[in-house]
C-alpha positions as CSV (number, residue, x, y, z in Angstrom):
1,M,87.6,100.7,-106.5
2,N,87.2,98.0,-103.9
3,Y,90.1,95.8,-102.9
4,T,89.5,93.2,-105.6
5,D,89.3,96.0,-108.2
6,S,92.5,97.4,-106.8
7,M,94.4,94.1,-107.1
8,D,93.1,93.7,-110.7
9,Y,94.2,97.3,-111.5
10,L,97.7,96.6,-110.0
11,K,98.0,93.4,-111.9
12,G,97.2,95.2,-115.1
13,L,100.2,97.5,-114.4
14,T,102.6,94.6,-114.8
15,K,102.3,95.1,-118.5
16,F,104.7,98.1,-118.0
17,G,107.3,95.5,-116.9
18,I,110.5,96.4,-115.0
19,N,111.5,99.9,-116.0
20,L,114.1,101.3,-113.7
21,G,114.4,105.1,-113.2
22,L,113.2,107.7,-110.8
23,D,111.4,110.3,-113.0
24,R,108.1,108.6,-113.1
25,I,107.8,108.0,-109.4
26,R,109.0,111.5,-108.6
27,D,106.3,113.0,-110.8
28,L,103.7,110.8,-109.1
29,L,104.8,111.6,-105.6
30,T,104.8,115.4,-106.4
31,R,101.2,115.1,-107.4
32,M,100.5,113.2,-104.2
33,G,102.0,115.9,-102.0
34,N,105.5,114.5,-101.6
35,P,104.8,112.0,-98.8
36,E,108.5,110.8,-99.0
37,R,109.5,114.1,-97.4
38,K,107.2,113.7,-94.4
39,V,108.7,110.5,-92.9
40,E,112.1,109.4,-91.6
41,F,113.5,106.2,-93.2
42,V,116.0,103.4,-93.0
43,H,116.9,102.1,-96.5
44,V,117.9,98.4,-96.9
45,G,119.6,97.1,-100.1
46,G,121.8,94.2,-101.1
47,T,121.2,90.8,-102.7
48,N,120.0,88.3,-100.0
49,G,118.8,88.9,-96.5
50,K,117.1,92.3,-97.1
51,G,113.7,91.2,-95.9
52,S,115.0,89.4,-92.8
53,T,117.1,92.4,-91.9
54,C,114.1,94.7,-92.3
55,A,111.9,92.4,-90.1
56,I,114.5,92.2,-87.3
57,L,115.2,96.0,-87.3
58,A,111.4,96.7,-87.4
59,S,110.9,94.5,-84.4
60,I,113.7,96.2,-82.5
61,L,112.4,99.7,-83.3
62,K,108.9,98.7,-82.4
63,N,110.1,97.5,-79.0
64,S,111.8,100.8,-78.5
65,G,108.4,102.5,-78.5
66,L,108.4,103.8,-82.1
67,K,105.6,103.5,-84.6
68,V,107.4,101.6,-87.4
69,G,106.4,101.2,-91.1
70,M,107.9,98.5,-93.2
71,F,107.8,98.1,-97.0
72,T,109.1,94.8,-98.4
73,S,108.4,92.7,-101.6
74,P,107.3,90.4,-103.0
75,H,104.5,89.2,-100.7
76,L,103.8,85.6,-99.7
77,H,100.0,85.3,-99.6
78,S,98.4,88.7,-99.7
79,Y,99.5,92.0,-101.2
80,T,98.8,93.7,-97.9
81,E,101.8,92.0,-96.4
82,R,104.1,94.4,-98.3
83,I,103.1,97.4,-96.2
84,K,103.1,97.0,-92.4
85,I,102.9,99.3,-89.4
86,N,104.2,97.7,-86.1
87,G,103.8,94.3,-87.7
88,Q,100.2,94.8,-88.9
89,D,99.4,94.6,-92.6
90,I,97.8,97.6,-94.2
91,A,94.0,97.2,-94.3
92,K,92.5,96.1,-97.6
93,E,90.2,99.2,-97.4
94,D,93.2,101.5,-97.2
95,V,94.8,99.9,-100.2
96,A,91.6,100.4,-102.2
97,E,91.1,104.0,-101.0
98,I,94.7,105.1,-101.7
99,L,94.9,103.4,-105.1
100,S,91.5,104.9,-106.1
101,M,93.0,108.4,-105.3
102,M,96.3,107.5,-107.1
103,R,94.5,106.4,-110.2
104,V,93.3,109.9,-110.9
105,Y,96.9,111.1,-110.9
106,L,98.1,108.1,-112.9
107,D,95.4,108.8,-115.6
108,K,96.4,112.4,-115.6
109,I,100.1,111.6,-116.2
110,V,99.2,109.5,-119.2
111,A,96.7,112.1,-120.5
112,E,99.5,114.7,-120.4
113,G,101.7,112.5,-122.5
114,G,103.8,111.2,-119.6
115,E,105.1,107.6,-119.2
116,H,102.9,105.4,-116.9
117,P,104.6,104.3,-113.7
118,T,105.2,100.6,-113.2
119,E,103.4,98.4,-110.7
120,F,106.4,98.5,-108.3
121,E,106.5,102.3,-108.5
122,V,102.8,102.5,-107.8
123,S,103.3,100.1,-104.8
124,T,106.2,102.2,-103.5
125,A,104.2,105.4,-103.7
126,L,101.2,103.8,-102.0
127,A,103.4,102.7,-99.1
128,L,105.0,106.1,-98.8
129,Y,101.6,107.8,-98.7
130,H,100.3,105.4,-96.2
131,F,103.3,105.8,-93.9
132,A,103.0,109.6,-94.1
133,R,99.2,109.6,-93.5
134,E,99.6,107.3,-90.5
135,K,102.4,109.5,-89.2
136,V,104.9,106.7,-88.5
137,D,108.0,107.6,-86.6
138,I,110.2,105.8,-89.0
139,A,109.7,103.5,-92.1
140,I,112.1,100.8,-93.2
141,M,112.1,100.5,-97.0
142,E,113.5,97.4,-98.8
143,V,115.0,98.0,-102.2
144,G,113.1,96.2,-105.0
145,M,115.9,95.7,-107.5
146,G,119.4,97.2,-107.5
147,G,119.4,100.5,-105.7
148,E,120.5,103.5,-107.6
149,I,117.5,103.8,-109.8
150,D,115.1,101.6,-107.9
151,S,111.9,103.5,-107.1
152,T,112.6,103.3,-103.3
153,N,115.7,105.6,-103.9
154,V,113.5,108.7,-103.8
155,I,113.8,108.7,-100.0
156,L,116.5,110.4,-97.9
157,P,117.2,107.9,-95.1
158,K,118.6,108.4,-91.6
159,I,120.8,105.4,-92.3
160,S,121.5,103.0,-95.2
161,L,122.1,99.2,-94.8
162,I,123.6,96.9,-97.4
163,T,123.5,93.2,-96.9
164,N,125.6,90.8,-98.9
165,I,126.2,91.3,-102.6
166,G,125.8,88.4,-105.1
167,M,125.2,87.8,-108.8
168,D,121.5,88.6,-109.4
169,H,119.4,90.4,-112.0
170,M,122.4,90.7,-114.3
171,D,120.2,91.7,-117.3
172,Y,119.4,94.9,-115.4
173,L,122.3,95.6,-113.1
174,G,125.3,94.5,-115.1
175,P,127.4,91.4,-115.9
176,T,130.0,91.6,-113.1
177,L,129.9,91.7,-109.3
178,E,131.5,95.1,-109.3
179,D,128.8,96.5,-111.7
180,I,126.1,95.0,-109.5
181,T,127.6,96.5,-106.4
182,R,127.9,100.0,-107.9
183,V,124.1,99.9,-108.6
184,K,123.2,98.5,-105.2
185,A,125.5,101.0,-103.5
186,G,123.6,103.8,-105.2
187,I,121.4,104.0,-102.1
188,I,124.4,105.6,-100.2
189,K,123.6,109.3,-99.7
190,E,125.9,112.2,-99.1
191,G,127.0,112.3,-95.5
192,I,124.5,109.6,-94.3
193,A,125.9,106.6,-92.5
194,V,126.0,103.2,-94.3
195,L,126.4,99.8,-92.6
196,T,127.2,96.6,-94.5
197,T,127.6,92.9,-94.0
198,C,129.1,92.5,-97.5
199,D,132.2,90.3,-97.2
200,H,133.3,89.8,-100.9
201,P,136.5,91.8,-101.2
202,A,135.8,93.2,-104.7
203,A,132.2,94.2,-103.8
204,L,133.3,95.7,-100.4
205,E,136.0,97.8,-102.1
206,V,133.3,99.3,-104.4
207,I,131.1,100.1,-101.3
208,R,134.1,101.7,-99.6
209,Q,134.9,103.8,-102.6
210,I,131.4,105.1,-103.0
211,A,131.1,105.8,-99.2
212,R,134.3,107.8,-99.5
213,E,133.1,109.8,-102.5
214,K,129.8,110.5,-100.6
215,H,131.5,111.3,-97.3
216,A,129.3,108.7,-95.8
217,P,130.5,107.1,-92.5
218,L,130.9,103.3,-93.1
219,W,130.6,100.5,-90.6
220,E,131.6,97.1,-91.7
221,E,130.9,93.7,-90.2
222,G,134.1,92.2,-88.8
223,K,135.5,95.6,-88.3
224,D,132.9,97.7,-86.5
225,F,130.5,95.0,-85.4
226,W,130.8,91.3,-84.9
227,I,128.8,88.2,-84.1
228,E,129.8,85.2,-82.0
229,P,127.6,82.1,-82.4
230,L,127.0,80.4,-79.0
231,E,124.4,77.6,-79.4
232,Q,122.3,76.3,-82.3
233,L,119.2,74.4,-81.5
234,E,116.5,73.3,-84.0
235,N,114.2,76.3,-83.3
236,I,116.5,78.9,-81.8
237,Q,120.0,80.4,-82.2
238,K,121.9,82.0,-79.3
239,F,124.7,84.5,-80.1
240,N,126.7,87.5,-78.8
241,C,126.9,90.7,-80.9
242,R,129.4,93.4,-80.3
243,V,128.9,96.8,-81.9
244,K,132.0,99.0,-81.4
245,D,132.4,99.0,-77.6
246,T,128.9,97.7,-76.8
247,L,128.4,94.0,-76.1
248,F,125.0,92.3,-76.4
249,S,125.4,88.9,-74.8
250,D,123.3,85.8,-75.1
251,L,120.8,87.1,-77.7
252,S,118.2,84.7,-79.1
253,I,116.6,84.5,-82.5
254,S,114.1,82.0,-83.9
255,L,115.3,82.4,-87.5
256,R,117.5,79.5,-88.6
257,G,120.9,79.6,-90.2
258,K,124.2,81.3,-89.6
259,H,123.3,83.9,-92.3
260,Q,120.5,85.1,-90.1
261,L,123.1,86.0,-87.4
262,N,124.7,88.3,-90.0
263,N,121.3,89.9,-90.7
264,A,120.7,90.3,-87.0
265,A,124.1,91.9,-86.5
266,L,123.3,94.4,-89.2
267,A,120.0,95.3,-87.6
268,V,121.7,95.5,-84.1
269,A,124.4,97.8,-85.5
270,A,121.8,100.0,-87.1
271,A,119.8,100.1,-83.8
272,V,123.0,101.2,-81.9
273,K,123.7,103.9,-84.5
274,M,120.1,105.1,-83.9
275,G,120.4,105.1,-80.1
276,V,118.1,102.3,-79.3
277,S,118.2,100.7,-75.9
278,S,119.7,97.2,-75.3
279,K,116.4,96.0,-73.9
280,A,114.6,96.8,-77.1
281,V,117.4,95.2,-79.1
282,R,117.2,91.9,-77.1
283,Q,113.4,91.8,-77.1
284,G,113.0,92.8,-80.7
285,I,115.4,90.1,-82.0
286,E,113.6,87.5,-79.9
287,E,110.2,88.4,-81.2
288,T,111.1,88.6,-84.9
289,I,109.0,86.4,-87.3
290,W,109.8,86.1,-91.0
291,P,108.2,83.2,-92.8
292,C,109.6,81.1,-95.7
293,R,113.2,81.2,-94.4
294,L,114.2,77.7,-93.4
295,E,110.6,77.5,-91.9
296,T,109.2,74.2,-90.7
297,V,105.6,74.0,-92.0
298,R,104.9,70.4,-91.0
299,K,106.7,67.9,-88.8
300,T,105.4,64.6,-90.1
301,P,106.8,64.3,-92.7
302,L,109.2,67.1,-91.9
303,I,108.5,69.8,-94.5
304,V,110.8,72.9,-94.7
305,V,110.3,75.8,-97.0
306,D,113.0,78.3,-97.9
307,A,112.8,81.1,-100.6
308,A,116.4,80.6,-101.8
309,H,115.7,82.1,-105.2
310,N,119.2,82.7,-106.5
311,Y,122.6,81.1,-106.5
312,H,123.9,82.9,-103.5
313,G,120.8,82.0,-101.5
314,V,121.1,78.3,-102.4
315,L,124.7,78.2,-101.3
316,V,123.5,79.5,-97.9
317,L,120.6,77.0,-97.9
318,V,123.0,74.1,-98.6
319,D,125.2,75.1,-95.6
320,S,122.1,75.3,-93.4
321,L,120.8,71.9,-94.5
322,Q,124.2,70.4,-93.6
323,E,124.0,72.1,-90.2
324,Y,120.4,71.1,-89.2
325,W,119.5,67.9,-91.1
326,P,122.8,66.4,-92.4
327,N,121.6,62.8,-92.2
328,K,118.0,63.2,-93.2
329,K,117.0,61.8,-96.6
330,K,115.5,64.6,-98.7
331,V,112.8,65.0,-101.4
332,L,113.4,68.3,-103.2
333,L,110.6,70.4,-104.7
334,I,112.0,73.2,-106.8
335,G,110.8,75.8,-109.2
336,M,112.9,78.7,-110.4
337,L,112.6,81.8,-112.7
338,A,114.3,81.8,-116.0
339,D,116.5,84.8,-115.2
340,K,118.3,83.0,-112.4
341,E,121.5,80.9,-112.6
342,R,119.4,77.7,-112.6
343,E,122.1,75.3,-113.8
344,K,124.5,76.4,-111.1
345,V,121.8,76.2,-108.5
346,A,120.9,72.7,-109.6
347,A,124.5,71.6,-109.3
348,E,124.6,72.7,-105.6
349,I,121.2,71.6,-104.3
350,A,120.4,68.5,-106.3
351,P,123.2,66.3,-104.9
352,L,121.6,66.6,-101.4
353,A,118.3,65.1,-102.6
354,E,117.3,61.5,-103.4
355,K,114.2,62.4,-105.3
356,I,113.3,65.7,-107.0
357,V,110.0,67.3,-108.2
358,V,110.3,70.2,-110.6
359,T,107.4,72.7,-110.9
360,K,106.5,76.0,-112.5
361,P,106.7,79.3,-110.6
362,N,103.5,81.3,-111.0
363,S,105.2,84.2,-112.8
364,P,105.6,85.5,-116.3
365,R,109.4,85.1,-115.8
366,A,109.1,81.3,-115.4
367,G,110.3,80.9,-119.0
368,K,111.3,77.3,-119.9
369,W,110.8,76.1,-116.3
370,E,111.0,72.4,-117.3
371,E,114.7,72.9,-118.1
372,V,115.4,72.7,-114.4
373,A,114.6,68.9,-114.7
374,D,117.4,68.5,-117.2
375,F,119.8,70.3,-114.9
376,V,119.0,68.1,-111.9
377,R,118.8,64.7,-113.6
378,P,122.6,64.0,-113.6
379,F,122.4,64.0,-109.8
380,V,119.4,61.8,-108.9
381,D,117.6,58.8,-110.3
382,Q,114.0,60.0,-109.8
383,V,112.9,63.3,-111.3
384,I,109.2,64.2,-111.7
385,V,107.9,67.2,-113.6
386,E,104.6,68.6,-112.4
387,E,103.4,72.1,-113.6
388,N,100.7,72.5,-111.0
389,I,102.2,73.6,-107.7
390,T,99.5,72.1,-105.5
391,R,99.9,68.7,-107.2
392,A,103.7,69.0,-107.0
393,V,103.5,69.5,-103.3
394,D,101.2,66.5,-102.9
395,E,103.6,64.4,-105.1
396,A,106.6,65.5,-103.0
397,I,104.8,64.4,-99.8
398,R,103.9,61.1,-101.4
399,L,107.5,60.5,-102.4
400,A,108.8,61.4,-98.9
401,G,106.8,58.7,-97.1
402,D,107.8,58.3,-93.5
403,D,111.6,58.4,-93.8
404,H,112.3,61.5,-96.0
405,M,112.0,65.2,-95.3
406,V,110.6,67.5,-98.0
407,L,112.5,70.7,-98.9
408,I,110.6,73.3,-100.9
409,T,112.8,76.0,-102.4
410,G,113.2,78.4,-105.4
411,S,111.2,81.3,-106.5
412,I,109.1,83.0,-103.8
413,Y,106.2,82.9,-106.3
414,M,106.3,79.1,-106.1
415,V,107.3,78.7,-102.5
416,S,104.5,81.0,-101.3
417,E,101.9,79.0,-103.2
418,A,103.3,75.7,-101.9
419,R,103.2,77.1,-98.4
420,A,99.6,78.2,-98.7
421,H,98.6,74.7,-99.8
422,L,100.5,73.2,-96.9
423,L,98.8,75.5,-94.4
424,Q,95.5,74.5,-95.8
425,L,96.4,70.8,-95.5
426,N,97.4,71.4,-91.9
427,A,94.1,73.1,-91.2
428,E,92.2,70.2,-92.6
429,K,94.0,67.6,-90.5
430,P,91.9,66.2,-87.7
């Protein structure tokens, strides 16, 4: 298979849906020579902030001289973004080669009467094989969904990180915050340190309980590591971070929002636990790039994109908008998946906008996407429904004129397509 064939093949695997469990991927990895046993790992779970934490820690570890793999999902513009080594995407040729090899094993599994692995399981196995073949010093693996029976949980990490915990994927993880936390805390391994920025008392108690049961040393933000915000400019945040008795003063990060300081603190604490130098910490944080998180894509009109795809993420986004652009009139472009708390999200974000465009995320999980328009109408006078994402972006820009900013948020499947269109428009500007 070439790369195009490989992408078609992977897309075809989405018919197997979301099917949590570890038996299928363990069988596949055994046939591939158990690459998960040939690499050291950091495992990153939680609800929001996983990708940012992975990116910050990967940058820190790269600056310490290590060869660092990173597996995250979903991607923005190209599948190759999911699998990186020292910040460089996997080559399309490598994707095609490894998937062609894997297809032989996958066909054999089915021929022997086994259950076909899902698309995410195949992607996880592809990343693990690539990292082992390229002999990375360490690979940072982001959990896909949940934790305990997510396909990334086949690894045995050096350290586990859990960001915040919020209500998400309730159909798969359970109806209560405690249920969701138990599943996400399933990445905690016997005797292996776990660090967390979770601050919800009920969720934190579950993490503590599981850490005790697994004899896993636990570091908590606010107890074992802290942040102190210093200065917040439009394109940079300065802060201090203390980890146990070690103080990192006057750190700088280009990611916006106070929540990114929490993600940075988690990455710094992990780096300290792993014995990384303060110089690598400082430089790694400063060099971190992670798109679609309060990212300015255009200045006139001001267009900001943020992949706040669930209720917890939108609460953080609302706080950030009040911090950075409290007096700016806003046009909101939003598109959300059906399995999110869309009505609750609308009630938080819609009052900040004067005009709203609702569009359809490019995903089978979009469901009755137009219902978002019904949820936002009580808060604004002007609501436009436009299914095509490209046309929706153009409409939002038209509505903004010269005196409004455009905020694009919701499902990453929508935000990434909107961002790609904006980058194309920017490239076409004289």
